[in-house]
C-alpha positions as CSV (number, residue, x, y, z in Angstrom):
1,M,0.0,0.0,0.0
2,K,1.3,3.5,-0.9
3,H,0.4,6.6,0.9
4,T,0.5,10.3,0.0
5,E,-0.3,13.4,1.9
6,T,-3.2,15.7,1.1
7,T,-2.3,18.0,-1.8
8,S,-2.1,21.8,-1.5
9,S,-3.9,24.2,-3.8
10,E,-0.5,24.9,-5.5
11,Q,0.0,21.3,-6.6
12,P,-1.5,19.8,-9.9
13,P,-5.1,18.6,-9.8
14,R,-5.3,15.2,-8.1
15,Q,-8.0,12.6,-8.9
16,I,-8.6,9.2,-7.2
17,V,-10.5,6.5,-9.1
18,L,-12.0,4.4,-6.3
19,D,-13.9,1.1,-6.1
20,T,-14.9,-1.2,-3.2
21,E,-16.1,-4.8,-2.7
22,T,-18.5,-5.6,0.1
23,T,-20.2,-8.4,2.0
24,G,-23.5,-7.6,0.5
25,L,-25.6,-4.8,-1.0
26,E,-27.0,-2.8,1.9
27,P,-24.9,-1.0,4.5
28,A,-28.2,-0.3,6.4
29,Q,-28.4,-4.1,7.0
30,G,-24.9,-4.2,8.5
31,H,-23.0,-5.1,5.4
32,R,-19.3,-4.0,5.3
33,I,-16.5,-3.1,3.0
34,I,-14.0,-6.0,2.4
35,E,-11.7,-4.4,-0.3
36,I,-10.8,-0.9,-1.3
37,G,-8.9,-0.1,-4.5
38,C,-7.8,3.3,-5.6
39,V,-5.8,4.6,-8.6
40,E,-4.2,8.1,-8.4
41,L,-4.3,10.4,-11.4
42,V,-2.3,13.7,-11.4
43,D,-2.9,16.0,-14.4
44,R,-4.9,13.1,-15.8
45,R,-1.9,10.7,-15.7
46,P,-1.6,7.6,-13.6
47,T,1.1,8.1,-11.0
48,G,1.5,4.5,-9.7
49,N,0.7,5.8,-6.2
50,D,-2.2,3.4,-5.7
51,F,-4.0,2.3,-2.5
52,H,-5.2,-1.3,-2.1
53,Q,-6.4,-2.9,1.1
54,Y,-8.4,-6.0,2.0
55,L,-10.4,-5.7,5.2
56,Q,-11.8,-8.0,7.9
57,P,-15.6,-7.2,8.1
58,D,-16.4,-9.0,11.3
59,R,-19.4,-10.7,9.7
60,E,-20.1,-13.3,7.1
61,I,-20.1,-12.5,3.4
62,D,-23.3,-13.2,1.5
63,P,-22.9,-16.2,-0.9
64,E,-24.2,-14.0,-3.7
65,A,-21.4,-11.5,-3.1
66,I,-18.8,-14.2,-3.1
67,A,-20.0,-15.3,-6.5
68,V,-19.3,-11.8,-7.7
69,H,-15.9,-11.1,-6.3
70,N,-14.7,-14.5,-5.1
71,I,-13.4,-13.2,-1.8
72,S,-14.0,-15.7,1.0
73,N,-14.4,-15.3,4.7
74,E,-11.3,-17.4,5.3
75,F,-9.2,-15.2,3.0
76,L,-10.1,-12.1,5.2
77,A,-9.7,-13.7,8.6
78,D,-6.3,-12.1,9.4
79,R,-6.8,-8.8,7.5
80,P,-6.9,-5.4,9.3
81,R,-10.3,-3.8,10.1
82,F,-11.4,-0.5,8.6
83,A,-10.6,1.3,11.9
84,D,-7.0,0.1,11.5
85,V,-6.5,1.8,8.0
86,V,-8.8,4.8,8.2
87,E,-6.0,7.3,9.0
88,D,-3.9,6.2,6.0
89,L,-7.0,5.9,3.7
90,M,-8.3,9.4,4.5
91,A,-4.9,11.0,4.3
92,Y,-4.6,9.4,0.8
93,L,-8.1,10.6,-0.3
94,G,-8.2,14.0,1.4
95,G,-8.5,16.9,-1.0
96,A,-8.8,14.8,-4.1
97,E,-11.7,14.5,-6.6
98,L,-13.0,10.9,-6.4
99,I,-14.1,9.2,-9.6
100,I,-16.5,6.4,-8.7
101,H,-18.8,4.3,-10.9
102,N,-22.3,4.3,-9.3
103,A,-20.9,6.6,-6.5
104,P,-24.0,6.4,-4.2
105,F,-23.2,2.7,-3.6
106,D,-19.5,3.0,-2.6
107,V,-20.0,6.4,-0.8
108,G,-22.9,4.9,1.2
109,F,-20.6,2.1,2.4
110,L,-17.7,4.4,3.1
111,D,-20.0,6.8,5.0
112,A,-21.3,3.9,7.0
113,E,-17.8,2.8,7.9
114,L,-16.8,6.3,8.9
115,S,-19.9,6.8,11.0
116,R,-18.9,3.8,13.2
117,L,-15.7,5.7,14.3
118,D,-15.4,8.8,16.4
119,G,-14.1,12.0,14.8
120,W,-15.0,11.2,11.2
121,G,-17.7,12.8,9.1
122,P,-19.2,11.9,5.7
123,L,-16.8,11.3,2.8
124,A,-17.9,14.5,1.0
125,Q,-16.4,16.6,3.8
126,Y,-13.0,15.5,2.7
127,C,-13.2,14.9,-1.1
128,G,-15.0,16.0,-4.2
129,I,-17.1,13.1,-5.7
130,T,-17.8,12.5,-9.4
131,D,-20.1,9.7,-10.5
132,S,-18.8,8.2,-13.7
133,L,-22.0,6.2,-14.2
134,T,-24.0,9.5,-14.4
135,M,-21.4,10.8,-16.9
136,A,-21.7,7.6,-19.0
137,R,-25.5,7.8,-19.0
138,E,-25.4,11.4,-20.3
139,L,-23.0,10.5,-23.0
140,H,-24.7,7.2,-24.0
141,P,-28.4,7.5,-23.1
142,G,-30.4,4.3,-23.5
143,Q,-27.3,2.1,-23.7
144,R,-25.7,-0.3,-21.2
145,N,-23.2,1.7,-19.1
146,N,-21.7,-0.8,-16.7
147,L,-17.9,-1.2,-16.6
148,D,-17.7,-4.1,-19.0
149,A,-19.9,-2.4,-21.6
150,L,-17.8,0.8,-21.3
151,C,-14.6,-1.1,-21.7
152,S,-16.0,-2.7,-24.9
153,R,-17.3,0.7,-26.2
154,Y,-13.9,2.4,-25.7
155,D,-11.8,-0.6,-26.8
156,I,-10.2,-1.2,-23.3
157,D,-9.0,-4.7,-22.7
158,N,-10.8,-6.3,-19.8
159,S,-10.3,-9.9,-20.8
160,H,-8.5,-10.6,-17.5
161,R,-11.6,-9.5,-15.5
162,D,-13.4,-12.8,-14.8
163,K,-14.4,-11.6,-11.3
164,H,-14.9,-8.2,-9.7
165,G,-11.9,-6.8,-7.8
166,A,-11.6,-3.3,-6.3
167,L,-8.1,-2.5,-7.6
168,L,-8.6,-4.1,-11.0
169,D,-11.9,-2.3,-11.4
170,A,-10.4,1.0,-10.4
171,Q,-7.6,0.5,-13.0
172,L,-10.2,-0.2,-15.7
173,L,-12.4,2.7,-14.6
174,A,-9.4,5.0,-14.8
175,D,-8.9,4.0,-18.4
176,V,-12.6,4.4,-19.1
177,Y,-12.9,7.8,-17.4
178,L,-9.9,9.2,-19.4
179,A,-11.4,7.9,-22.6
180,M,-14.9,9.3,-21.8
181,T,-13.5,12.7,-21.0
182,G,-11.2,12.9,-24.0
183,G,-7.8,11.7,-22.9
184,Q,-5.5,14.6,-22.4
185,E,-7.1,17.7,-20.9
186,L,-4.6,20.2,-22.4
187,L,-2.8,20.1,-25.7
188,S,0.4,21.7,-24.4
189,L,3.5,22.4,-26.4
190,E,5.5,23.5,-23.4
191,T,8.8,21.9,-22.7
192,E,10.9,21.5,-19.6
193,S,14.2,21.8,-21.5
194,E,16.5,24.8,-21.0
195,D,16.3,27.8,-23.3
196,V,18.1,27.3,-26.6
197,A,19.9,30.2,-28.3
198,G,18.2,32.7,-26.0
199,E,14.7,31.6,-27.1
200,P,12.1,31.0,-24.3
201,G,10.8,27.6,-23.5
202,G,13.5,25.7,-25.4
203,I,12.3,26.9,-28.9
204,R,14.9,26.6,-31.6
205,R,14.3,28.5,-34.8
206,L,15.3,26.9,-38.1
207,S,17.6,28.5,-40.5
208,A,16.0,30.3,-43.4
209,D,18.3,28.7,-45.9
210,R,17.6,25.1,-44.7
211,G,16.6,22.5,-47.3
212,P,13.0,21.4,-47.8
213,L,11.5,19.3,-45.1
214,R,10.9,15.6,-45.9
215,V,7.2,14.7,-46.2
216,V,6.3,11.2,-45.2
217,R,3.0,10.1,-46.7
218,A,0.7,7.6,-44.9
219,S,0.6,4.2,-46.4
220,E,-2.6,2.5,-47.5
221,T,-2.5,0.3,-44.4
222,E,-2.1,3.3,-42.2
223,R,-5.0,5.1,-43.9
224,Q,-7.2,2.1,-43.5
225,A,-6.3,1.9,-39.8
226,H,-7.0,5.6,-39.4
227,A,-10.4,5.2,-41.0
228,A,-11.2,2.2,-38.8
229,R,-10.3,4.2,-35.7
230,L,-12.5,7.1,-36.7
231,A,-15.4,4.7,-37.2
232,A,-14.8,3.2,-33.7
233,I,-14.8,6.7,-32.2
234,E,-18.0,7.6,-34.1
235,Q,-19.7,4.4,-32.8
236,A,-18.6,5.0,-29.2
237,R,-19.6,8.7,-29.1
238,G,-22.8,8.2,-31.0
239,R,-21.9,11.0,-33.5
240,A,-19.3,11.7,-36.1
241,P,-16.0,13.2,-35.0
242,V,-15.9,16.9,-35.9
243,W,-13.0,16.5,-38.2
244,R,-15.0,14.3,-40.5
245,S,-16.9,17.5,-41.5
246,S,-13.7,19.5,-41.9
247,P,-12.9,20.6,-45.5
248,A,-9.5,19.0,-45.1
249,T,-11.1,15.5,-44.9
250,S,-12.4,15.8,-48.4
251,E,-8.9,16.2,-49.8
252,D,-6.7,13.3,-50.7
253,P,-4.3,12.8,-47.7
254,A,-1.6,11.5,-50.0
255,G,-2.0,14.4,-52.4
């Protein structure tokens, strides 16, 4: 398990993609969290600073739940309890925007766990919360928007997901969220390299008497792959990419 401190306002935006597995469906009936998986994104890039913990729930797991995640009572027998990890967990989550698929479910369980302990309030006091399921329903109304369906729609490999798992599902959801929200947030040409020849930002101006630049044309195979990728994006988004309507697309790319 890795742990990071709450970020300050001067640091880059920090998002945590979070998922849980539980003993059942209703925290009001005493069901508990048995696994927490989190993936950290900073500036929309995975950092590798993930959080993963199995938990001893002090109750039996419903057979229906075991069929979903394949986590047994015996496997959790010597795991820590939520109270044992709450300080590390909340230090890790604090100040971040949480990305959760069907957020009311996971937040309901986390709030129930926090309410059992002195000194802790609801999760929303410490984090922003974004429901990626609500986002998916707005983007794809009338379609299936569970994690498997979204992985298929956005061409994300989930072939290794035969059972639910909090960390695995958080990793897949991170890929889905970045795909749904357009990949990179900013198209920046800034560079961290030192200034070159007195120009700011590492810019190097080319000589006016340089020779002509070499133009590399796309091969027929590359053009076909590009067309297939555009078709996949159009199918996933439910509408044609804007560049299909651009005048440039009517020109011969090889011309």
